[in-house]
VOGU-3710 file (C-alpha; in Angstrom, 3 decimals, decimal comma):
1> maelhavagl> 0,000/0,000/0,000  2,850/2,388/0,903  4,488/1,528/-2,389  1,296/2,434/-4,289  1,105/5,812/-2,515  4,738/6,469/-3,305  4,184/5,572/-6,961  1,095/7,814/-7,099  3,030/10,744/-5,620  5,922/10,243/-8,004
11> eedltcpicl> 3,588/9,942/-10,971  1,942/13,236/-9,977  5,340/14,980/-10,069  6,172/13,392/-13,422  2,856/14,288/-15,103  2,745/16,906/-17,860  0,113/19,523/-16,973  -1,067/19,586/-20,568  -1,375/16,005/-21,740  -1,652/14,591/-18,191
21> giysnpvsls> 0,740/11,866/-19,204  4,264/11,045/-18,035  6,759/13,526/-19,411  8,015/12,709/-22,881  11,150/14,649/-23,842  10,415/17,255/-21,135  11,514/20,890/-21,488  11,471/23,723/-18,927  10,501/27,351/-19,256  12,103/30,324/-17,535
31> cghsfckaci> 9,405/30,231/-14,849  10,459/26,705/-13,837  7,433/24,795/-15,078  8,075/21,768/-17,240  6,072/20,265/-20,098  6,418/17,725/-22,801  8,191/19,318/-25,722  5,404/18,345/-28,131  2,733/19,621/-25,715  4,336/23,025/-25,165
41> qaarrhqhgr> 4,936/23,414/-28,906  1,260/22,641/-29,539  0,332/25,097/-26,821  2,527/27,683/-28,494  0,757/27,143/-31,804  -2,533/27,404/-29,964  -1,481/30,720/-28,392  -0,047/32,193/-31,596  -2,104/35,122/-32,787  -3,761/35,710/-29,414
51> qgalccplch> -0,888/36,656/-27,047  2,155/36,772/-29,314  5,123/35,327/-27,397  4,903/32,005/-25,548  3,382/32,205/-22,086  3,395/29,486/-19,448  0,001/27,697/-19,518  0,105/27,452/-15,700  1,269/30,838/-14,428  0,926/32,860/-17,646
61> tqahparelq> 4,503/34,123/-17,236  6,043/35,127/-20,533  8,922/32,805/-21,325  12,406/34,319/-21,639  13,497/34,049/-25,279  16,983/32,819/-24,334  15,661/30,071/-22,061  12,660/28,885/-24,079  12,182/25,101/-24,302  15,380/24,135/-22,441
71> pniqlrsiaq> 15,649/20,303/-22,311  15,308/18,945/-18,772  17,593/15,934/-18,966  17,268/14,941/-15,341  13,483/14,991/-15,420  13,515/12,958/-18,633  15,686/10,302/-16,975  13,417/10,043/-13,935  10,334/9,835/-16,145  11,863/7,029/-18,198
81> kfldapahqe> 12,690/5,017/-15,110  9,155/5,500/-13,833  7,731/4,233/-17,084  9,877/1,117/-16,832  8,610/0,319/-13,293  5,942/-2,522/-13,103  3,790/-0,595/-10,569  2,939/1,871/-13,277  0,717/-0,602/-15,186  -2,210/-0,496/-12,734
91> eekrevqcee> -2,131/3,269/-12,706  -2,365/3,300/-16,507  -5,475/1,123/-16,378  -7,078/3,516/-13,919  -6,300/6,481/-16,164  -7,825/4,696/-19,157  -11,005/4,154/-17,182  -11,053/7,847/-16,216  -10,596/8,821/-19,847  -13,469/6,570/-20,919
101> kgeslgqqnk> -15,643/8,085/-18,230  -14,663/11,570/-19,384  -15,610/10,719/-22,973  -19,017/9,538/-21,816  -19,512/12,742/-19,881  -18,450/14,799/-22,914  -21,141/13,191/-25,016  -23,788/14,257/-22,506  -22,731/17,871/-21,896  -20,923/19,608/-24,736
111> vilcdfclqe> -20,905/23,157/-23,413  -17,508/24,360/-22,094  -14,400/22,433/-23,138  -11,142/22,070/-21,244  -8,457/24,526/-22,372  -5,604/22,075/-21,556  -6,907/19,175/-23,681  -5,292/19,801/-27,044  -6,036/16,648/-29,045  -9,546/15,665/-27,876
121> pqpavktcls> -10,856/18,359/-25,477  -12,975/17,028/-22,635  -15,909/18,896/-21,018  -14,795/21,299/-18,318  -16,066/20,864/-14,776  -14,564/24,050/-13,341  -13,123/27,335/-14,556  -10,111/28,894/-12,805  -10,435/32,667/-12,543  -6,756/33,107/-11,805
131> ceaslcqahl> -5,613/31,023/-14,778  -8,539/32,140/-16,928  -8,847/28,564/-18,130  -11,493/25,871/-17,983  -10,474/22,452/-16,616  -11,791/18,965/-17,137  -11,927/16,528/-14,228  -8,472/15,103/-14,919  -6,757/18,495/-15,309  -8,670/19,791/-12,280
141> skhgtksplk> -7,220/16,974/-10,150  -3,690/17,906/-11,217  -4,466/21,603/-10,823  -5,594/21,173/-7,223  -2,490/19,272/-6,156  -0,051/21,999/-7,181  0,800/24,096/-4,144  1,003/27,457/-5,977  -2,405/26,798/-7,584  -4,348/25,736/-4,510
151> dhvliepcda> -5,409/29,325/-3,716  -6,865/29,926/-7,176  -10,573/30,740/-7,364  -12,652/28,027/-9,075  -16,168/28,609/-10,416  -18,642/26,710/-12,549  -17,589/26,289/-16,186  -18,031/29,432/-18,234  -16,845/30,852/-21,531  -14,540/33,755/-22,269
161> qvlaerrcpq> -17,387/36,249/-22,357  -18,470/35,387/-18,810  -14,826/35,529/-17,674  -14,513/38,983/-19,169  -17,587/40,072/-17,242  -15,924/38,998/-14,003  -13,057/41,409/-14,570  -13,057/45,153/-14,184  -13,410/46,746/-17,636  -11,192/49,652/-16,485
171> hgkllecycr> -8,348/47,854/-14,681  -8,647/44,249/-15,850  -8,645/42,953/-12,282  -11,078/40,483/-10,758  -14,241/42,000/-9,352  -13,621/41,136/-5,702  -15,381/44,037/-3,925  -18,839/45,554/-3,818  -19,584/49,287/-3,767  -22,657/49,840/-1,610
181> tdsvcvcvlc> -22,861/53,486/-2,670  -23,320/52,708/-6,379  -24,546/49,095/-5,932  -21,948/47,697/-8,347  -19,144/45,143/-8,181  -15,665/46,687/-8,403  -12,036/45,587/-8,297  -9,429/46,537/-5,672  -7,983/49,332/-7,810  -11,436/50,871/-8,200
191> cvtsshknhk> -11,647/51,143/-4,406  -8,411/53,130/-4,078  -7,883/55,049/-7,326  -11,130/55,618/-9,226  -14,479/57,281/-8,549  -15,282/54,656/-5,861  -12,408/55,819/-3,649  -14,510/57,386/-0,883  -17,507/55,091/-1,246  -18,709/52,422/1,134
201> ittleeafgq> -16,893/49,255/0,036  -17,458/45,706/1,270  -16,188/42,330/0,156  -18,189/40,137/-2,163  -18,667/37,703/0,699  -20,251/40,403/2,879  -22,375/41,627/-0,018  -23,417/38,060/-0,712  -24,360/37,556/2,934  -26,386/40,763/3,029
211> aqsvfpetlk> -28,072/39,830/-0,251  -28,914/36,404/1,128  -30,473/37,983/4,224  -32,845/40,162/2,154  -33,272/37,658/-0,662  -36,461/36,024/0,744  -38,159/39,382/1,192  -37,018/40,536/-2,249  -38,249/37,287/-3,780  -41,552/37,693/-1,956
221> raktheaaln> -41,936/41,240/-3,299  -41,036/40,054/-6,794  -43,594/37,264/-6,585  -46,187/39,727/-5,255  -45,389/42,085/-8,118  -45,591/39,196/-10,574  -48,941/38,127/-9,116  -50,207/41,697/-9,367  -49,093/41,847/-13,004  -50,748/38,499/-13,691
231> qsianllkqe> -53,951/39,786/-12,119  -53,693/43,013/-14,095  -53,141/41,080/-17,327  -56,069/38,815/-16,449  -58,224/41,887/-15,850  -57,114/43,352/-19,170  -57,868/40,097/-20,962  -61,266/40,014/-19,292  -61,826/43,613/-20,303  -60,761/42,713/-23,836
241> eevktkeslr> -63,340/39,943/-23,962  -65,973/42,266/-22,534  -65,158/44,844/-25,201  -65,435/42,196/-27,910  -68,721/40,946/-26,466  -70,169/44,438/-26,088  -68,949/45,418/-29,530  -70,529/42,314/-31,044  -73,785/43,040/-29,213  -73,634/46,688/-30,266
251> rnrleslfee> -72,945/45,690/-33,856  -75,857/43,231/-33,857  -78,168/45,856/-32,389  -77,026/48,388/-34,958  -77,554/45,934/-37,801  -81,001/45,094/-36,440  -81,778/48,810/-36,122  -80,804/49,571/-39,706  -82,550/46,443/-40,958  -85,720/47,576/-39,187
261> mclqlnnkkg> -85,283/51,083/-40,603  -84,756/49,661/-44,095  -87,781/47,405/-43,629  -90,000/50,294/-42,562  -88,612/52,465/-45,355  -89,308/49,706/-47,878  -92,790/49,225/-46,420  -93,462/52,934/-46,680  -92,076/52,905/-50,193  -94,386/49,979/-51,043
271> evlkalshne> -97,381/51,789/-49,555  -96,652/54,950/-51,504  -96,023/53,080/-54,748  -99,204/51,059/-54,206  -101,197/54,262/-53,630  -99,680/55,765/-56,764  -100,517/52,616/-58,731  -104,104/52,655/-57,407  -104,450/56,303/-58,316  -103,056/55,569/-61,772
281> eqqlseiqme> -105,550/52,716/-62,197  -108,443/54,996/-61,165  -107,376/57,721/-63,549  -106,855/55,283/-66,418  -110,231/53,643/-65,665  -112,075/56,937/-65,828  -110,246/57,868/-69,020  -111,090/54,481/-70,575  -114,729/54,821/-69,517  -114,945/58,254/-71,072
291> iqnqkemkda> -113,239/56,980/-74,218  -115,787/54,158/-74,398  -118,690/56,581/-73,977  -117,373/58,920/-76,609  -116,762/56,012/-78,987  -120,411/55,017/-78,580  -121,461/58,594/-79,262  -119,179/58,653/-82,286  -120,725/55,431/-83,614  -124,231/56,896/-83,194
301> asrevqelea> -123,138/60,073/-84,948  -121,653/58,039/-87,783  -124,866/56,117/-88,233  -126,848/59,349/-88,239  -124,587/60,781/-90,935  -125,145/57,693/-93,042  -128,924/57,945/-92,578  -128,916/61,602/-93,562  -126,830/60,911/-96,661  -129,230/58,128/-97,639
311> lrdqkdlllf> -132,219/60,406/-96,952  -130,841/63,049/-99,303  -131,867/60,963/-102,316  -135,408/60,377/-101,042  -137,946/61,965/-103,435  -141,080/60,985/-101,529  -142,156/64,023/-99,582  -143,895/62,070/-96,821  -141,146/59,601/-96,257  -138,427/62,280/-96,320
321> tkafaairar> -140,255/64,524/-93,862  -141,149/61,690/-91,514  -137,560/60,269/-91,450  -135,894/63,663/-91,139  -138,185/64,611/-88,253  -137,314/61,371/-86,472  -133,579/62,037/-86,885  -133,890/65,588/-85,603  -135,905/64,450/-82,639  -133,048/62,376/-81,313
331> khrpvpnndg> -131,175/63,728/-78,247  -127,408/64,110/-78,394  -125,110/64,317/-75,371  -122,935/67,371/-75,559  -119,235/66,862/-76,279  -117,044/68,091/-73,340  -115,497/71,445/-74,048  -112,287/70,727/-72,075  -109,763/68,114/-73,069  -109,876/64,936/-71,043
341> vqlpmppiil> -111,843/64,288/-67,850  -111,714/65,464/-64,261  -109,304/63,037/-62,562  -108,825/62,366/-58,810  -105,883/64,068/-57,110  -102,751/61,881/-56,638  -101,979/60,876/-53,045  -98,494/62,453/-53,229  -97,430/65,653/-54,917  -93,726/65,496/-55,827
351> delttdatlr> -92,811/68,932/-57,046  -89,559/70,762/-56,399  -90,806/72,229/-53,130  -91,963/68,940/-51,595  -88,844/67,148/-52,854  -86,534/69,693/-51,204  -88,578/69,576/-48,002  -88,450/65,783/-47,927  -84,686/65,748/-48,499  -84,196/68,368/-45,791
361> lfrqflsdiq> -86,206/66,311/-43,329  -84,262/63,195/-44,295  -80,934/64,964/-43,844  -82,136/66,174/-40,470  -83,097/62,614/-39,617  -79,630/61,386/-40,594  -78,067/64,172/-38,560  -80,142/63,185/-35,547  -79,125/59,560/-36,022  -75,484/60,554/-36,273
371> slfkappvhe> -75,750/62,640/-33,127  -77,004/59,562/-31,307  -74,003/57,476/-32,400  -71,221/59,994/-31,908  -69,432/60,593/-28,615  -71,515/62,764/-26,292  -70,468/66,426/-26,165  -68,569/67,732/-23,174  -70,567/69,866/-20,759  -68,603/73,079/-20,377
381> hltfsmhqei> -68,856/75,150/-17,200  -67,852/78,524/-18,555  -66,017/81,292/-16,735  -65,627/84,972/-17,590  -63,201/87,784/-16,946  -64,960/91,079/-16,405  -63,385/94,233/-17,830  -64,249/97,786/-16,900  -65,580/98,632/-20,340  -67,981/95,644/-20,356
391> lfaysanvvv> -71,440/96,550/-19,122  -72,074/93,190/-17,451  -71,541/91,702/-14,020  -70,742/88,023/-13,509  -71,213/86,343/-10,156  -72,293/82,852/-9,087  -72,747/81,805/-12,750  -75,179/84,681/-13,338  -74,720/87,325/-16,054  -76,476/90,621/-15,282
401> pfthptfqfg> -76,188/93,922/-17,174  -74,979/96,949/-15,160  -77,222/99,215/-17,193  -79,735/98,625/-19,925  -77,911/98,776/-23,261  -79,488/100,805/-25,993  -79,316/98,148/-28,695  -82,445/96,324/-29,769  -82,545/92,589/-30,207  -83,815/91,355/-33,524
411> vpntisateh> -82,318/94,269/-35,426  -79,266/93,171/-37,455  -76,213/95,073/-36,360  -72,451/94,676/-36,292  -70,675/92,732/-33,624  -69,017/95,749/-32,138  -72,343/97,536/-31,797  -73,880/94,744/-29,687  -72,914/94,553/-26,044  -71,900/91,042/-25,102
421> vtsnqcfseg> -69,637/89,107/-22,792  -67,402/86,238/-23,915  -66,101/83,221/-22,063  -62,493/82,678/-21,028  -62,544/79,270/-22,695  -61,966/78,995/-26,407  -62,865/76,000/-28,576  -60,992/74,660/-31,597  -61,845/70,969/-31,690  -64,201/68,393/-30,263
431> chfwevdtsd> -67,874/68,696/-29,356  -68,992/70,964/-26,499  -72,195/72,320/-25,045  -73,345/74,674/-22,338  -76,807/75,295/-20,941  -78,295/78,622/-19,913  -81,375/79,310/-17,822  -83,220/82,136/-19,599  -86,346/82,116/-17,416  -85,322/85,397/-15,696
441> arcwklgiih> -84,468/87,213/-18,934  -86,793/88,734/-21,478  -84,321/89,897/-24,144  -81,203/87,816/-24,564  -78,774/86,316/-27,089  -76,649/83,172/-26,934  -74,051/81,825/-29,352  -70,382/81,913/-30,332  -68,083/84,653/-31,553  -64,942/84,850/-33,670
451> cqfecylqts> -63,015/87,876/-34,835  -64,492/87,340/-38,315  -68,046/86,181/-37,575  -70,704/85,711/-34,906  -73,488/83,133/-34,765  -76,225/83,434/-32,154  -79,841/82,785/-31,162  -81,790/85,747/-29,836  -85,301/86,706/-28,774  -87,237/89,401/-30,561
461> sdslrvfigq> -90,951/90,233/-30,234  -91,985/86,799/-29,011  -89,938/85,058/-31,680  -86,634/83,250/-31,897  -84,184/84,275/-34,579  -80,857/82,772/-35,614  -78,173/85,016/-37,123  -74,768/84,548/-38,689  -73,301/88,007/-38,587  -75,980/90,298/-39,982
471> tmitaknfpp> -77,744/87,561/-41,960  -80,848/86,068/-40,386  -80,957/82,309/-40,973  -84,392/81,507/-39,561  -87,179/82,903/-37,422  -89,559/80,799/-35,298  -92,318/81,386/-32,808  -91,137/81,640/-29,241  -92,075/78,433/-27,353  -94,110/79,387/-24,283
481> alkvvrveld> -92,354/76,820/-22,095  -88,786/77,751/-23,162  -86,741/78,216/-20,004  -83,406/76,463/-20,660  -81,437/76,762/-23,900  -78,654/74,382/-24,781  -75,933/75,633/-27,158  -73,979/72,773/-28,754  -70,790/73,392/-30,772  -69,413/70,611/-32,974
491> cgrntlsfyn> -66,002/71,684/-34,271  -65,605/68,477/-36,266  -68,797/69,058/-38,274  -68,582/72,875/-38,134  -72,114/73,179/-36,781  -73,762/75,167/-34,008  -77,053/73,814/-32,649  -79,625/75,366/-30,332  -81,918/73,131/-28,263  -84,891/73,673/-26,013
501> asvkdgdpae> -83,662/71,852/-22,885  -86,427/72,966/-20,560  -87,700/69,417/-19,861  -85,252/67,725/-17,488  -87,364/64,816/-16,304  -89,541/62,334/-18,138  -89,054/60,972/-21,622  -85,396/61,489/-22,702  -86,576/61,939/-26,282  -88,562/64,968/-25,157
511> slrlietvsi> -85,809/66,473/-23,003  -84,035/68,062/-25,997  -85,961/69,656/-28,823  -83,932/71,054/-31,675  -84,541/74,710/-32,405  -82,060/75,078/-35,257  -78,721/73,738/-36,502  -76,478/76,152/-38,403  -73,381/75,466/-40,482  -70,622/77,820/-39,367
521> psnypvyatf> -67,273/78,780/-40,941  -64,319/76,612/-39,957  -62,547/79,528/-38,286  -61,217/78,683/-34,842  -60,818/79,302/-31,993  -64,268/80,590/-31,054  -65,647/81,782/-27,726  -69,052/81,476/-26,114  -70,913/84,780/-26,149  -73,848/86,069/-24,075
531> gvsdgslkll> -75,958/89,187/-24,091  -78,918/90,275/-21,964  -80,742/93,602/-21,752  -83,622/92,793/-19,420  -83,176/90,363/-16,548  -80,309/87,896/-16,079  -78,891/84,714/-17,546  -77,797/81,819/-15,358  -75,223/79,283/-16,563  -76,053/75,717/-15,555
//
């Protein structure tokens, strides 16, 4: 047993660090490490182009040019004697078994290969940070037995990119410290020379311990955050499905609505066409009846002409007189003086006036339908800035004139001649509305104003009139129950609408009654404008 231990120890000293075999024609470098001549030459070819001159594979010391590959005669002699010893045979068998086991392992995990295996690289089991090399199991065993290499730091196998990340990009040293101030890993030189000089520095071991102490809580927070995100995503997915469901329902309802509208329109069209056809049949029937009557009268007249022509040759006085008297005694229906007959009136009169009125009503219907489908307008709560030259007071949403202006409502005049107050808010896009209680005012005007035009609704002699500038658009009777007026501005459609919003409860369809919709110029921004000469206006 003692002999086997002695042989194992001697074999370890006679093993080439590269091929892991007994030295064959060993040579020594200036650093004192020895290798097989063929192995170090292969290593040199492997290093060529990366580091230039030959470096020791173990300590990375650059070899002295004058002492490169010096034959180590004494070591070669000892190695040859060891090879000739019989105790070496069992050790060779064990190494063959280890190699076979390594090959099997290499077939399973082909990720990081050993840097010291030159012919058939084996999978690495560790990576030495000090040597910057990955080691298979066999080279790791030899690596750990060398006294100068025992203090090297070993980590799990990794490639050159990961190794580079473990070194300081500024100094090239291992990242062995942790800067608590900047929460980064640094090297020793960073702690004493760079921007981390006066920072709070700890070792990686201390940082690792502190991280381990807060790791459960951090993991718990991360899991809580993940669960919250999962719940949020689930809520969004649920909302997405709800949107799809509601949109499908809305689409079906809309299709049903338009199908019903088309059905009723077709029914009304059928009724009108049927009435027209019936009227046509009646008219044609009366015309045909009159034609038939007049044909019968024509036939009778023709026969009478024939009788008279035949009677002209009658020489017998008695017979002629008797026949002629009989012919003259016949009664004849008078022929109508006017052309044709009196026909019944058609059920529908389609002249230019009724056609334009029907199209206007239909366009209004489409506009009302569109207003139902578009986004509801924004209710604006207007504010004003009172100036000394303005003859109005504004307090608690009430506009009151200081004195009674001399202008008369209902009389076209220029903008500057009409006293008014404008809102602070201006409007350039979107759809907006504001409502005004006019129950305490007798003469008032509501609308919008721009530096180039003004559009407004005003009262005048128990009537409502709509103006654009000095042009009156329409005039209507003043509704007795008008108390609240809604002004609606649609910048997208360039329209200004006035509604009777006096009914607040009850049927929603009756709560807003359109007074007039006016197309306005696309000049923006515009401001809300108000005027009152008798009483006060209250903004709702």
